[in-house]
C-alpha positions in Angstrom: 79.0 99.8 119.0 81.0 98.0 116.3 82.0 99.3 112.9 80.9 96.2 111.0 79.1 93.2 112.1 78.8 90.0 110.1 76.1 87.5 111.3 74.9 84.1 110.5 78.1 83.2 108.5 79.7 79.8 107.6 83.2 80.9 108.8 86.3 79.2 107.1 89.0 80.3 109.3 92.1 79.8 107.0 93.7 77.2 109.1 92.2 74.3 107.0 89.9 73.4 109.9 86.3 72.6 109.0 83.8 75.4 108.7 81.6 76.4 111.4 78.6 78.9 112.1 79.5 82.2 113.7 79.3 85.9 113.8 82.0 88.5 113.6 82.6 92.0 115.0 85.0 94.6 113.5 86.2 97.7 115.1 89.1 99.9 114.3 90.3 97.9 111.4 90.5 94.7 113.5 88.5 91.6 114.2 87.6 92.1 117.8 85.1 89.3 118.6 84.0 85.9 117.0 80.8 84.2 118.4 80.0 80.6 117.7 76.4 81.2 118.9 74.0 84.1 118.8 74.4 87.3 116.7 75.9 90.9 117.4 73.2 93.4 117.7 74.7 96.9 117.0 76.9 97.9 114.3 77.3 100.8 112.0 77.3 98.1 109.0 75.3 95.1 109.5 75.9 92.2 107.1 73.6 89.3 107.2 75.8 86.6 105.9 73.1 83.8 105.9 74.0 81.3 103.3 77.4 82.8 102.7 80.9 81.9 103.8 83.3 84.3 105.5 87.0 83.7 104.9 90.2 85.6 105.5 91.0 88.0 102.4 92.7 86.0 99.8 96.8 86.5 99.5 97.8 86.7 95.9 101.5 85.2 96.3 102.5 86.2 92.7 101.3 89.2 91.3 102.6 91.9 88.7 100.5 95.0 89.7 103.7 97.1 90.6 102.9 99.8 88.0 99.1 99.2 87.5 98.3 100.1 91.0 99.7 103.6 90.2 97.4 103.8 87.2 94.4 102.5 88.8 94.4 102.0 92.6 91.0 100.5 92.7 92.7 97.0 91.9 89.3 96.0 90.2 90.2 92.6 88.8 92.0 91.4 92.1 89.7 92.9 94.7 86.5 91.5 93.1 88.0 88.0 93.2 88.5 88.4 97.1 92.2 89.4 97.0 93.1 91.6 100.0 96.9 91.5 99.5 99.1 91.1 96.5 102.9 90.2 96.6 104.4 92.2 93.9 107.9 92.7 92.5 108.0 89.2 91.1 109.9 87.5 88.4 113.1 89.9 89.0 111.2 93.0 88.0 110.1 95.7 90.6 109.4 99.2 90.3 112.1 100.4 92.7 114.9 101.1 92.9 115.2 103.1 89.6 118.3 105.1 89.2 117.7 108.5 87.5 120.1 107.5 84.5 117.9 104.2 84.0 114.5 105.9 84.2 114.0 105.8 80.4 114.3 102.1 80.2 111.6 101.4 82.9 109.2 103.9 81.0 110.0 102.0 77.7 109.0 98.7 79.2 105.7 99.9 80.2 104.8 101.4 76.6 101.9 103.8 76.4 100.7 103.0 79.9 103.8 105.0 81.2 102.1 108.2 80.4 99.5 107.5 83.2 102.2 107.6 85.9 104.0 110.5 87.3 107.5 109.1 87.6 108.7 111.1 90.6 110.4 108.2 92.8 113.9 106.6 92.8 114.2 104.7 95.9 112.1 101.8 97.3 111.1 104.1 100.2 110.0 106.7 97.8 108.0 104.3 95.7 106.2 102.9 98.9 105.3 106.4 99.9 103.8 107.2 96.6 101.6 104.0 96.5 100.3 105.1 100.0 99.9 108.9 99.0 97.9 107.7 96.0 95.8 105.2 98.1 95.3 101.6 97.1 92.2 99.2 97.6 94.2 96.3 98.9 97.4 95.7 100.8 100.8 95.0 98.9 103.9 93.2 100.0 106.7 94.2 97.6 109.7 92.2 96.7 112.8 93.7 95.2 113.6 92.3 91.6 117.2 90.9 90.9 116.6 91.9 87.3 115.9 95.5 88.4 119.1 95.6 90.5 121.1 94.3 87.6 119.8 96.7 84.9 120.4 99.7 87.5 124.1 98.5 87.8 125.0 96.7 84.7 122.5 97.3 82.1 121.8 94.4 79.9 125.5 93.1 80.1 125.9 89.2 79.5 128.7 88.6 82.0 129.5 88.2 85.8 129.4 91.5 87.8 132.7 92.8 89.0 133.3 92.9 92.7 132.3 96.7 92.7 129.0 96.0 90.8 128.1 93.1 93.1 128.7 95.2 96.1 126.6 98.0 94.6 123.5 95.5 93.9 124.0 94.5 97.4 124.0 97.9 98.8 120.8 98.8 96.8 119.1 95.7 97.9 120.0 96.3 101.7 118.7 99.8 101.7 115.2 98.4 100.4 115.3 95.7 103.0 115.9 98.4 105.6 113.0 100.1 104.4 110.6 97.1 104.9 110.9 95.2 101.6 109.8 91.5 101.8 112.8 90.0 99.9 114.3 89.1 96.6 112.9 88.1 93.4 114.5 86.5 90.2 113.1 86.0 86.5 116.0 83.4 85.6 114.4 83.0 82.0 114.5 86.5 81.4 117.3 89.0 80.6 119.2 90.1 82.6 118.5 87.8 85.1 119.4 84.8 82.8 122.9 86.2 82.6 123.4 85.5 86.3 125.3 82.5 87.8 123.8 81.0 90.8 126.9 82.4 93.0 125.6 85.8 92.3 122.0 85.1 93.3 123.3 83.5 96.4 125.3 86.6 97.6 122.1 88.7 97.2 119.8 86.2 98.8 122.0 86.4 101.7 121.3 90.1 102.2 117.7 89.6 102.1 118.0 86.6 104.4 119.8 89.0 107.0 116.7 90.9 107.3 114.2 87.9 107.5 113.1 88.3 103.7 112.3 85.5 101.2 113.7 84.4 97.9 110.8 84.1 95.3 112.2 82.8 91.8 110.8 82.3 88.3 113.2 79.5 88.1 115.8 78.8 85.2 113.5 76.4 83.4 110.0 75.2 83.8 110.3 72.7 81.2 113.3 70.5 79.9 115.3 71.5 83.0 112.6 71.7 85.6 114.2 69.5 88.3 117.8 71.0 87.7 116.1 74.5 88.2 114.2 73.4 91.2 117.5 72.1 92.8 119.2 75.4 92.0 116.4 77.3 94.0 116.9 74.8 96.8 120.7 75.3 96.8 120.1 78.9 97.1 117.9 78.5 99.9 120.6 76.2 101.8 123.5 78.5 101.2 122.1 81.7 101.7 119.9 80.3 104.6 116.7 82.0 103.1 113.2 81.0 102.7 112.4 80.0 99.2 109.1 80.5 97.2 109.2 78.7 93.6 107.0 80.9 91.4 104.0 79.5 89.4 105.3 75.7 89.5 104.6 74.0 86.2 105.9 71.6 83.7 105.6 73.0 80.1 105.8 71.3 76.8 104.3 67.9 75.9 107.6 66.2 76.4 107.8 67.5 79.9 104.2 66.7 81.0 104.4 64.5 84.4 107.6 66.0 85.6 105.8 68.0 88.1 105.5 64.9 90.3 109.1 64.6 90.6 109.5 68.5 91.2 107.0 68.1 94.1 108.9 65.3 95.5 112.2 67.2 95.5 110.5 70.1 97.3 109.3 67.6 99.9 112.6 66.2 100.2 114.2 69.6 100.7 111.8 70.4 103.3 112.7 67.2 105.3 116.2 68.6 105.1 115.2 71.8 106.9 114.9 74.2 103.7 111.8 76.1 104.1 110.7 75.7 100.3 107.2 76.0 99.1 105.7 76.9 95.6 102.8 78.9 94.1 100.6 77.9 91.1 97.7 79.2 89.0 94.8 77.1 87.8 95.1 77.2 84.0 97.0 75.3 81.4 98.4 78.4 79.6 100.9 80.9 80.7 101.6 84.4 79.6 104.9 86.6 78.9 106.5 88.8 76.5 107.0 87.7 72.9 110.7 88.9 73.3 111.2 85.9 75.8 110.9 83.6 72.6 114.5 85.3 71.5 117.7 83.7 72.6 119.5 85.5 75.6 122.6 86.5 73.4 120.4 88.7 71.2 119.1 90.7 74.2 122.6 91.8 75.1 122.5 95.6 75.2 118.7 95.9 75.6 115.9 95.9 73.2 117.3 98.5 70.8 120.2 96.1 70.2 117.8 93.2 69.8 115.7 95.1 67.1 118.9 95.9 65.3 120.0 92.3 65.3 116.4 91.2 64.2 116.9 93.6 61.2 120.3 92.4 60.2 119.5 89.3 57.9 122.6 87.4 59.2 121.7 87.9 62.7 118.2 87.2 62.2 119.1 84.0 60.6 121.3 83.0 63.6 118.4 83.8 66.0 116.1 81.6 63.8 118.3 78.7 63.6 119.0 79.0 67.5 115.3 78.6 68.0 114.8 75.9 65.6 117.8 74.0 66.9 116.8 74.6 70.6 120.3 75.8 71.8 121.3 74.8 75.2 121.1 77.1 78.2 117.7 79.0 77.8 113.9 78.3 77.9 112.9 78.0 74.4 109.5 78.9 74.6 108.5 79.0 70.8 109.9 75.3 70.6 107.9 74.3 73.7 104.5 75.8 72.8 104.9 76.1 68.8 103.8 79.1 67.0 100.3 77.9 66.8 99.8 77.9 70.4 101.4 81.2 71.1 98.5 83.9 71.1 99.0 87.7 70.8 97.4 89.0 74.0 98.2 92.7 73.8 100.2 95.1 71.5 99.9 98.7 70.7 100.3 99.2 66.9 98.5 95.9 65.8 95.4 95.6 67.9 93.8 93.6 65.1 96.0 90.7 66.0 95.0 90.4 69.6 93.6 87.0 70.2 95.1 85.4 67.1 98.2 83.0 67.2 101.5 83.9 65.5 100.9 81.1 62.9 97.3 82.6 62.2 98.8 86.1 61.8 101.7 84.7 59.6 99.2 83.2 57.2 97.0 86.6 56.9 100.4 88.4 56.0 101.7 85.5 53.8 104.9 85.2 55.9 106.6 82.4 57.6 105.7 82.1 61.6 109.3 83.0 62.5 109.5 86.1 60.2 106.1 87.1 61.5 107.2 87.0 65.2 110.3 88.8 64.6 108.6 91.5 62.4 106.0 92.0 65.2 108.7 92.5 67.8 110.4 95.1 65.5 107.1 96.9 64.9 106.0 96.9 68.6 109.4 97.9 69.8 109.3 94.8 72.0 106.1 95.4 73.7 103.9 92.2 72.7 102.4 90.3 75.4 101.6 86.6 74.4 99.6 83.8 75.9 101.2 80.2 75.6 99.2 76.9 75.7 101.7 74.6 76.8 100.6 72.9 80.1 98.0 70.0 81.1 95.3 70.0 83.6 96.6 66.9 85.4 100.0 68.3 86.2 98.3 71.6 87.6 96.0 69.4 89.8 99.2 67.6 91.3 100.3 71.3 92.3 96.9 72.0 93.8 96.8 68.9 95.8 100.3 69.4 97.2 100.1 70.7 101.1 103.1 72.9 100.1 101.6 75.0 97.3 99.9 78.4 97.6 98.0 80.6 94.9 99.5 83.2 92.7 97.7 84.7 89.8 100.9 85.8 88.1 98.6 88.5 86.7 98.1 92.2 87.3 95.2 94.4 89.0 93.4 95.5 85.6 89.9 96.6 84.9 87.5 96.1 81.9 87.7 100.0 81.3 90.5 102.3 80.2 93.4 102.4 80.3 93.8 98.8 81.9 91.0 97.4 79.7 93.2 96.9 76.7 93.9 93.7 74.6 93.2 90.1 75.6 95.2 89.4 78.8 95.3 86.0 80.7 92.0 85.4 82.4 94.0 84.6 85.6 93.9 88.4 86.5 90.3 88.1 86.9 89.4 84.5 87.8 92.2 82.6 89.6 90.8 82.4 93.0 86.9 81.8 92.4 88.1 79.2 89.8 90.0 77.3 92.3 87.0 77.5 94.9 84.1 77.0 92.6 85.6 74.5 89.8 88.2 72.4 91.7 86.9 72.5 95.2 83.2 72.8 94.9 82.6 71.0 91.5 85.2 68.6 91.0 86.0 68.0 94.7 89.9 67.9 94.1 90.4 69.4 97.4 88.2 70.7 100.2 87.0 74.4 100.3 88.8 74.6 103.7 92.0 73.3 102.1 91.6 75.6 99.1 91.1 78.6 101.4 94.2 77.7 103.6 96.3 77.9 100.3 95.0 81.4 99.9 95.1 82.7 103.4 97.3 81.3 106.3 100.0 79.6 104.1 101.1 82.6 102.2 100.7 84.8 105.4 103.0 82.5 107.3 105.5 82.4 104.2 105.6 86.2 104.3 106.0 86.0 108.2 102.7 88.1 108.7 101.8 87.5 112.2 98.2 89.1 112.4 96.8 88.3 108.8 95.6 85.2 106.9 93.7 83.6 109.6 90.1 84.6 111.3 91.2 85.2 114.7 90.5 88.0 117.4 93.1 90.9 117.3 93.9 89.9 113.5 93.3 92.7 110.8 89.9 92.5 109.4 90.9 91.6 105.8 87.9 89.4 104.7 86.0 88.0 101.9 82.4 87.0 101.9 81.2 84.7 99.2 78.3 82.4 98.0 79.8 79.0 98.1 77.0 77.8 95.6 77.6 80.5 93.0 81.3 81.5 93.1 82.9 80.8 89.9 85.3 82.6 87.3 83.8 84.0 84.0 86.8 85.2 82.4 87.9 83.3 79.3 90.8 83.3 76.9 88.4 84.9 74.3 86.7 87.3 76.7 88.9 87.9 79.7 87.8 91.2 81.0 84.9 89.6 83.1 84.5 89.8 86.9 83.8 86.7 88.7 80.4 85.5 90.2 79.8 84.8 93.8 81.9 87.6 95.7 79.5 89.5 97.8 81.7 91.5 100.2 85.5 92.3 100.5 86.8 94.0 103.5 90.3 95.5 103.7 91.7 96.5 107.0 88.3 97.1 108.4 86.8 98.8 105.4 84.3 97.7 102.9 85.7 97.7 99.4 83.1 95.5 97.8 79.7 95.8 98.9 77.0 93.4 97.4 79.4 92.9 94.4 80.0 96.5 93.6 83.2 98.4 94.4 82.7 101.3 97.0 85.8 103.3 95.9 87.2 102.8 99.3 91.0 102.7 99.2 92.2 101.5 102.6 95.2 99.3 101.7 98.7 99.8 102.9 102.2 98.9 101.8 103.0 96.1 104.3 106.3 96.2 105.9 108.2 93.0 106.7 107.7 92.1 110.4 
């Protein structure tokens, strides 16, 4: 007797091959048999998948659910779009390691959500054990953040590390890698990552490479210096001999539209030279980050308290403004790229009435200049203001979608339309990324085939992560599966109304357990913290 049988399905196996009719049997968490003809007769759970497609569970190559899974382990917004594995610890920010004297800084970053977490870990191993003890609905593959390592060892100092400091960062990373972490991530537009020179990152990437890890990077520019930033990531890959993943590939700002073609060309050339470099993307023309990312790096030195002091000082405040207006060299000037009218407040704690409004609109309400409004909001909210920036175009995103070397990452978190994770107006990508690609761009617009879309969501990221028994529908592989209606699958989350689950996802199975059953969450938490193979 099988645990689960799925009969009469259109099987999309994850390799990019054409779908075929078949039936699947699952036992002890694994796929044990796939039939091309006939049905399986006896199973504890029998799913009639007539008219439905079955695919390997989707892999979110770029996620920020590190803290959110400790608050709500059901992973609602991800599991309900078919995600069975999230890669966390991205953009240089991970929830481990956290040295005891730095704990307050990590709590501060999370704001009022910090109260929902029991902060009783320090090492990566302890964080991993905590996730497993709490239970999680899906699998996770954690990266270690370069910014996290730097905060632990150097705080927010804008300088090169001493020999001893670099050795300490390497030591911390090595222990995480020994404990199964999947690699190193950087966020090179964010402090303190932006303070690091390429050579520092190469030295750390060598440690991850030694253990077979990957290097995943929010590169130093996704706009004016996009090509230079791509080349820096490729250089790190070459010199550290490490596999490279370029995070949320885009070309931002009207003056940079079209550059993505050149970026993809550089990736292809590097691959021909033997550098394993790929990228991920999301199917939207807006990004999301913190409002503090609009402040020049020099004003971040010493941390958020020092930044707020500078914003309160008239002379320093004017210098910050002038640097944004003049678009000084050496940083990603998001305010200049998007414009205050295209920067929307997604969430904040003390001024919820502003959620969904642009900085320009809020400034008008308060009779202020947009710069002053942005600075005052950072001061009032102690830096905790999430924003959405409308600064890309669909044509460029479609170039990324069509490349054979790109996979899918939400750049969002596992949230839910209820408390405490249902606050604000977050980017809809946390709810809609995967169904949007299949429904809008594969089925309706036919930019790529459904089979190719699913390859980008399954076998391609599994291969990048070095997972030998996930990402493909194959006998002996883990039963991470999504069953969806190809005629109805679509995202419903919008920028105005983001907390909306997609349509068309009927079942999601994680490690052989049904987590989504006819569109509803069963409450099962069969996920695991995977270890690098």
